[in-house]
C-alpha positions as CSV (number, residue, x, y, z in Angstrom):
1,X,-14.3,-16.8,15.5
2,X,-12.3,-18.1,12.6
3,X,-10.4,-15.8,10.3
4,X,-11.9,-15.1,6.9
5,X,-9.0,-16.8,5.0
6,X,-8.3,-19.6,7.5
7,X,-7.1,-22.7,5.5
8,X,-5.8,-20.7,2.6
9,X,-2.1,-21.3,1.9
10,X,0.0,-18.6,0.1
11,X,3.5,-19.3,-1.3
12,X,5.1,-15.8,-1.5
13,X,8.3,-15.4,-3.6
14,X,8.0,-11.6,-3.7
15,X,10.2,-9.1,-1.9
16,X,10.4,-5.4,-1.0
17,X,6.8,-3.9,-1.0
18,X,4.1,-4.5,-3.7
19,X,4.0,-8.3,-3.4
20,X,4.7,-8.4,0.3
21,X,1.9,-5.9,0.9
22,X,-0.5,-8.2,-0.8
23,X,0.6,-11.3,1.1
24,X,0.6,-9.4,4.4
25,X,-3.0,-8.4,3.8
26,X,-3.9,-12.1,3.1
27,X,-2.0,-13.0,6.3
28,X,-3.9,-10.5,8.4
29,X,-7.1,-12.1,7.1
30,X,-6.0,-15.5,8.2
31,X,-4.1,-17.1,5.3
32,X,-0.9,-19.1,6.0
33,X,1.8,-17.2,4.1
34,X,5.1,-19.0,3.5
35,X,7.7,-16.3,2.5
36,X,10.5,-17.7,0.4
37,X,13.7,-15.7,1.0
38,X,17.3,-15.9,-0.3
39,X,19.7,-17.7,2.0
40,X,22.0,-15.5,4.0
41,X,20.5,-12.2,2.8
42,X,16.7,-12.6,2.7
43,X,14.3,-9.9,1.6
44,X,16.2,-6.7,0.6
45,X,14.2,-4.7,3.2
46,X,15.6,-6.6,6.1
47,X,18.6,-4.3,5.7
48,X,16.8,-1.1,4.7
49,X,17.5,0.9,7.9
50,X,17.9,2.8,10.1
51,X,15.6,2.9,11.9
52,X,15.8,-0.6,13.5
53,X,13.7,-2.2,16.2
54,X,15.3,-1.9,19.7
55,X,15.3,-4.7,22.2
56,X,14.2,-4.5,25.8
57,X,17.5,-3.0,26.8
58,X,17.5,-0.3,24.0
59,X,20.0,-2.1,21.8
60,X,19.4,-2.2,18.0
61,X,18.2,-5.6,16.8
62,X,18.9,-5.4,13.1
63,X,15.1,-5.6,12.4
64,X,14.6,-2.8,9.9
65,X,11.3,-0.8,10.3
66,X,10.7,-1.1,6.5
67,X,10.8,-4.9,6.7
68,X,8.5,-4.9,9.7
69,X,6.0,-2.8,7.9
70,X,5.2,-5.4,5.2
71,X,5.9,-8.9,6.5
72,X,3.6,-9.4,9.5
73,X,2.2,-12.9,10.2
74,X,4.4,-14.8,7.7
75,X,6.6,-17.9,7.9
76,X,10.2,-17.4,6.6
77,X,11.8,-20.2,4.6
78,X,15.2,-19.7,3.0
79,X,15.6,-21.4,-0.4
80,X,18.0,-21.0,-3.4
81,X,15.6,-21.3,-6.4
82,X,18.5,-21.0,-8.8
83,X,19.4,-24.6,-7.8
84,X,17.5,-27.5,-9.2
85,X,16.9,-28.9,-5.7
86,X,15.4,-25.5,-4.6
87,X,13.2,-25.5,-7.7
88,X,12.0,-29.0,-6.8
89,X,11.0,-27.9,-3.3
90,X,9.1,-24.9,-4.7
91,X,7.2,-27.3,-7.0
92,X,6.3,-29.5,-4.0
93,X,5.1,-26.5,-2.0
94,X,3.2,-25.1,-5.0
95,X,1.4,-28.4,-5.4
96,X,-0.1,-27.8,-1.9
97,X,-0.7,-24.0,-2.2
98,X,-3.7,-22.0,-3.1
99,X,-1.9,-18.9,-4.2
100,X,1.6,-18.2,-5.6
101,X,3.0,-14.6,-5.6
102,X,6.2,-13.6,-7.3
103,X,7.8,-10.4,-8.5
104,X,10.8,-11.7,-10.5
105,X,11.8,-10.2,-13.8
106,X,9.7,-11.4,-16.8
107,X,11.0,-14.8,-17.9
108,X,12.9,-15.7,-14.7
109,X,10.2,-18.0,-13.4
110,X,10.1,-19.9,-16.7
111,X,13.8,-20.2,-16.7
112,X,13.6,-21.9,-13.3
113,X,10.8,-24.2,-14.4
114,X,8.4,-22.3,-12.1
115,X,6.1,-20.4,-14.5
116,X,2.4,-20.6,-14.3
117,X,2.3,-23.1,-17.2
118,X,4.8,-25.3,-15.3
119,X,3.0,-25.1,-11.9
120,X,-0.6,-25.5,-13.1
121,X,0.4,-28.9,-14.5
122,X,0.9,-30.1,-11.0
123,X,-1.8,-27.9,-9.4
124,X,-4.6,-26.8,-11.7
125,X,-6.3,-24.9,-8.8
126,X,-3.3,-22.6,-8.2
127,X,-3.8,-18.9,-8.4
128,X,-0.6,-17.4,-9.7
129,X,0.0,-13.7,-9.3
130,X,3.0,-12.0,-11.0
131,X,3.9,-8.5,-10.0
132,X,6.3,-6.5,-12.2
133,X,6.9,-2.9,-13.1
134,X,5.5,-2.9,-16.6
135,X,3.7,-6.2,-17.0
136,X,4.4,-9.4,-18.9
137,X,4.0,-7.9,-22.4
138,X,4.9,-4.7,-24.2
139,X,8.1,-2.8,-25.1
140,X,9.2,-2.2,-21.5
141,X,8.3,-5.7,-20.1
142,X,11.9,-6.7,-19.6
143,X,12.8,-3.7,-17.5
144,X,12.7,-3.4,-13.8
145,X,10.1,-0.9,-12.6
146,X,10.5,1.0,-9.4
147,X,7.8,3.0,-7.6
148,X,9.5,6.4,-8.0
149,X,10.0,5.9,-11.7
150,X,6.5,4.7,-12.2
151,X,5.0,7.6,-10.3
152,X,6.8,9.8,-12.8
153,X,5.9,7.8,-15.9
154,X,2.3,7.2,-14.9
155,X,1.4,10.9,-14.5
156,X,1.2,11.2,-10.7
157,X,4.2,13.4,-10.3
158,X,2.9,15.8,-13.1
159,X,-0.1,16.7,-10.9
160,X,1.6,16.5,-7.5
161,X,3.4,19.6,-6.1
162,X,3.1,23.3,-6.6
163,X,2.8,24.9,-10.0
164,X,6.1,26.0,-11.6
165,X,5.3,29.7,-11.1
166,X,5.1,29.3,-7.3
167,X,7.9,29.0,-4.7
168,X,9.0,25.4,-4.5
169,X,7.1,24.6,-7.7
170,X,7.8,21.5,-9.7
171,X,6.8,17.8,-9.8
172,X,6.9,15.8,-6.6
173,X,6.5,12.1,-5.7
174,X,4.0,11.1,-3.1
175,X,5.6,10.6,0.3
176,X,5.0,6.8,0.4
177,X,5.5,4.2,-2.4
178,X,2.0,4.8,-3.7
179,X,2.3,2.6,-6.8
180,X,3.8,-0.3,-4.8
181,X,1.1,-0.1,-2.1
182,X,-1.8,0.3,-4.6
183,X,-0.4,-2.6,-6.7
184,X,-0.3,-4.7,-3.6
185,X,-4.0,-3.8,-2.9
186,X,-5.1,-4.5,-6.4
187,X,-3.2,-7.8,-6.3
188,X,-5.1,-8.7,-3.2
189,X,-8.4,-7.9,-4.9
190,X,-7.5,-9.9,-7.9
191,X,-6.4,-12.9,-5.8
192,X,-9.6,-12.9,-3.8
193,X,-11.7,-12.6,-7.0
194,X,-9.9,-15.6,-8.5
195,X,-10.5,-17.6,-5.3
196,X,-14.2,-16.8,-5.6
197,X,-14.3,-17.9,-9.2
198,X,-12.3,-21.0,-8.4
199,X,-15.2,-22.1,-6.1
200,X,-17.3,-22.3,-9.3
201,X,-14.9,-23.5,-11.9
202,X,-12.5,-25.6,-9.8
203,X,-9.6,-24.0,-11.6
204,X,-7.0,-21.4,-10.7
205,X,-5.7,-18.7,-13.1
206,X,-2.9,-16.3,-13.9
207,X,-2.8,-12.7,-12.7
208,X,-0.5,-10.2,-14.5
209,X,-0.1,-7.1,-12.3
210,X,2.0,-4.1,-13.4
211,X,2.9,-1.0,-11.3
212,X,2.5,1.2,-14.3
213,X,-1.0,-0.1,-15.1
214,X,-2.0,0.5,-11.5
215,X,-0.5,4.0,-11.5
216,X,-2.3,5.0,-14.6
217,X,-5.6,3.5,-13.4
218,X,-5.5,5.2,-10.0
219,X,-5.3,8.7,-11.6
220,X,-9.1,8.4,-11.4
221,X,-10.9,11.7,-12.0
222,X,-7.8,13.3,-13.3
223,X,-7.7,10.8,-16.1
224,X,-11.2,11.6,-17.1
225,X,-10.6,15.4,-16.8
226,X,-8.0,14.9,-19.5
227,X,-10.0,12.3,-21.6
228,X,-13.2,14.4,-21.6
229,X,-11.7,17.8,-22.1
230,X,-8.5,17.1,-24.0
231,X,-6.6,19.4,-21.7
232,X,-3.7,18.1,-19.7
233,X,-4.2,18.6,-15.9
234,X,-1.6,20.8,-14.3
235,X,-0.1,20.8,-10.8
236,X,-2.2,23.0,-8.4
237,X,-0.4,22.3,-5.1
238,X,-2.9,21.5,-2.4
239,X,-5.9,22.8,-4.4
240,X,-8.5,20.6,-6.1
241,X,-8.9,20.7,-9.9
242,X,-12.7,20.5,-9.8
243,X,-13.8,21.9,-6.5
244,X,-13.4,25.3,-4.8
245,X,-12.6,25.9,-1.9
246,X,-10.9,22.6,-1.4
247,X,-7.4,23.2,-0.3
248,X,-5.0,24.3,2.4
249,X,-5.4,27.7,4.1
250,X,-3.2,29.6,6.5
251,X,-4.9,30.2,9.8
252,X,-3.6,32.6,12.5
253,X,-1.4,29.9,14.1
254,X,-0.9,27.3,11.4
255,X,-2.5,25.5,8.5
256,X,-5.6,23.5,7.9
257,X,-7.5,21.7,5.2
258,X,-10.9,23.0,4.0
259,X,-12.9,20.6,1.8
260,X,-16.1,22.3,0.7
261,X,-17.8,19.7,-1.5
262,X,-21.0,21.5,-2.5
263,X,-22.9,24.8,-2.6
264,X,-24.8,24.3,0.7
265,X,-21.5,23.6,2.4
266,X,-20.1,26.8,0.9
267,X,-23.0,28.8,2.2
268,X,-22.4,27.4,5.7
269,X,-18.7,28.1,5.3
270,X,-19.5,31.8,4.6
271,X,-21.9,32.0,7.5
272,X,-19.3,30.7,9.9
273,X,-16.6,32.9,8.4
274,X,-18.8,36.1,8.5
275,X,-18.6,36.5,4.8
276,X,-22.2,35.7,3.8
277,X,-22.1,38.1,0.8
278,X,-19.7,35.7,-1.0
279,X,-22.3,32.9,-0.9
280,X,-24.8,35.0,-3.0
281,X,-22.2,36.6,-5.3
282,X,-22.9,35.2,-8.8
283,X,-19.2,34.7,-9.3
284,X,-19.1,32.2,-6.3
285,X,-22.7,31.0,-5.8
286,X,-22.1,27.7,-7.6
287,X,-19.1,25.4,-7.6
288,X,-18.7,25.8,-11.4
289,X,-18.6,29.6,-10.9
290,X,-16.1,29.2,-8.0
291,X,-13.8,27.1,-10.1
292,X,-14.0,29.7,-12.9
293,X,-13.2,32.5,-10.5
294,X,-10.8,30.6,-8.3
295,X,-8.0,33.2,-8.5
296,X,-10.4,35.9,-7.3
297,X,-12.1,34.0,-4.5
298,X,-9.2,32.2,-2.8
299,X,-7.3,35.3,-1.8
300,X,-10.5,36.7,-0.3
301,X,-11.0,33.6,1.7
302,X,-7.4,33.5,2.8
303,X,-7.7,36.9,4.3
304,X,-10.6,35.7,6.4
305,X,-9.0,32.5,7.4
306,X,-6.0,34.2,8.9
307,X,-8.2,35.8,11.6
308,X,-8.7,32.6,13.8
309,X,-6.7,29.7,14.9
310,X,-6.6,26.2,13.5
311,X,-8.5,24.8,16.5
312,X,-11.2,27.6,16.3
313,X,-11.8,27.0,12.6
314,X,-11.9,23.2,12.7
315,X,-14.2,23.0,15.7
316,X,-16.6,25.6,14.3
317,X,-16.6,24.2,10.8
318,X,-17.1,20.6,12.0
319,X,-19.9,21.6,14.3
320,X,-21.8,22.9,11.3
321,X,-20.9,20.1,8.9
322,X,-18.2,21.8,6.9
323,X,-15.3,19.4,6.4
324,X,-12.1,20.8,7.9
325,X,-9.1,19.4,9.7
326,X,-5.5,20.1,10.8
327,X,-2.4,19.0,8.9
328,X,-0.9,16.5,11.4
329,X,2.5,15.0,11.4
330,X,2.6,11.2,11.6
331,X,3.3,11.5,15.3
332,X,0.3,13.8,15.8
333,X,-1.9,11.5,13.7
334,X,-1.1,8.6,16.0
335,X,-2.0,10.8,19.0
336,X,-5.3,11.9,17.6
337,X,-8.3,10.8,19.7
338,X,-10.1,9.3,16.7
339,X,-7.0,7.3,15.6
340,X,-6.5,6.1,19.2
341,X,-10.2,5.1,19.5
342,X,-9.9,3.1,16.3
343,X,-6.8,1.4,17.8
344,X,-4.7,1.9,14.6
345,X,-1.5,1.2,16.5
346,X,-1.1,-2.4,17.7
347,X,1.8,-3.7,19.7
348,X,2.7,-7.4,19.0
349,X,4.8,-9.4,21.4
350,X,8.2,-10.0,20.0
351,X,11.0,-12.3,21.2
352,X,13.7,-9.6,20.6
353,X,11.9,-6.8,22.2
354,X,9.0,-6.1,24.6
355,X,6.8,-5.6,21.5
356,X,7.0,-4.6,17.9
357,X,4.8,-1.6,17.1
358,X,2.6,-2.1,14.0
359,X,-0.2,-0.4,12.2
360,X,-3.6,-2.1,12.3
361,X,-5.3,-3.2,9.2
362,X,-8.1,-0.9,8.3
363,X,-10.3,-3.9,7.5
364,X,-13.0,-4.3,10.2
365,X,-15.2,-7.4,9.8
366,X,-17.8,-8.4,12.4
367,X,-17.7,-12.2,11.9
368,X,-14.0,-12.8,11.2
369,X,-11.8,-10.3,13.0
370,X,-8.3,-9.4,11.9
371,X,-5.5,-10.5,14.2
372,X,-1.7,-10.2,13.9
373,X,1.5,-12.0,14.4
374,X,5.0,-10.6,14.1
375,X,7.1,-10.6,11.0
376,X,9.5,-13.5,11.3
377,X,12.5,-12.1,13.1
378,X,15.0,-14.8,12.1
379,X,15.8,-15.3,8.5
380,X,14.7,-18.9,7.6
381,X,13.0,-19.3,11.0
382,X,10.4,-21.8,9.6
383,X,12.6,-23.6,7.0
384,X,12.9,-26.9,8.9
385,X,9.2,-26.9,9.9
386,X,7.9,-26.3,6.4
387,X,10.3,-28.7,4.7
388,X,9.4,-31.4,7.1
389,X,5.7,-30.9,7.3
390,X,4.9,-30.1,3.7
391,X,7.8,-31.7,1.8
392,X,8.3,-34.7,4.0
393,X,12.0,-34.2,4.3
394,X,14.0,-35.8,7.2
395,X,16.4,-33.9,9.4
396,X,19.3,-35.5,7.5
397,X,17.9,-34.4,4.1
398,X,17.4,-30.8,5.4
399,X,21.0,-30.7,6.8
400,X,22.3,-31.9,3.4
401,X,20.4,-29.0,1.7
402,X,21.9,-26.6,4.2
403,X,25.4,-27.9,3.5
404,X,24.9,-27.3,-0.2
405,X,23.6,-23.8,0.5
406,X,20.3,-24.6,-1.0
407,X,18.5,-23.6,2.2
């Protein structure tokens, strides 16, 4: 079966995470992704280690895990786009591409003659996606935007972490680059939407993606809690702002998550926990009442929860349809039977090692399955191939570009 995006060509001038996450998703779905990297250094994340991949003998290869996480299935071409000859090559490649992704500072592409306005003159069907911290307009447009900063500015850190009056209280960032990853996913959605519209109009378009926009948008129900009530949401640790009980509890031998989503689930919870009287208590019988009396109910539930083990609670709750689960480490998550059954770890043959471990795409499609190829282990590995096949350059011309440090 052919891949969903077979025949789609992506020219990727992005680096680090948001843009590469989008292009990796497109590559998983079958697109040809040509990754343009700086000569000699390449994508910054090639050097963001340790940890590094080990070869078959256990020696470090220099392949940083961070780079491996976001560049699966791409072709690596080194090119100095600050040089006119490099810019000319980009224009030639763009004339044959469907999608162009870049995350340079606002104005850099125009300075190189590679803006959307420049490239659509030679390829009106081109879909051009710019990824920046703050977007192409506005008072902060010229600034570089980093995920950590954007998590702070966009409100996420203000509701993440324990409240100030509890041990360890204070704002916290999410443990992964949430704004980067979500910007990559929204960029993928926008690109695919533009491809669909192009089938009707015959024309490409410009996509302006900003990490701060995405961070604000993905505050979801917390945004509406504020906009509807006028009250600023506060940090509540692992508790839910709108649902009780929906948080972490201490069992007799560890911690687990309870996610009671409605009143019937709460009644089942109380039945299993031998505290049926709480389900009919007017203070706790409805979710609205439980939220209002959170400070009274939660200590009562915690006393009950400490009487059994994590395994006992999770098995009993899940058997009766009450959502519950352990708090796993990443190592434990990969060992979980459900994660193993879904084959979320994939090992891809690699020339420098027995295999490179990778994480499967969560996209499951019956008619066009996802498959994987390694991130290009050698910087510029596909330079000659791409310049010859798409730009029509001879070996002598490519060697001349290499002597001039253009590739």
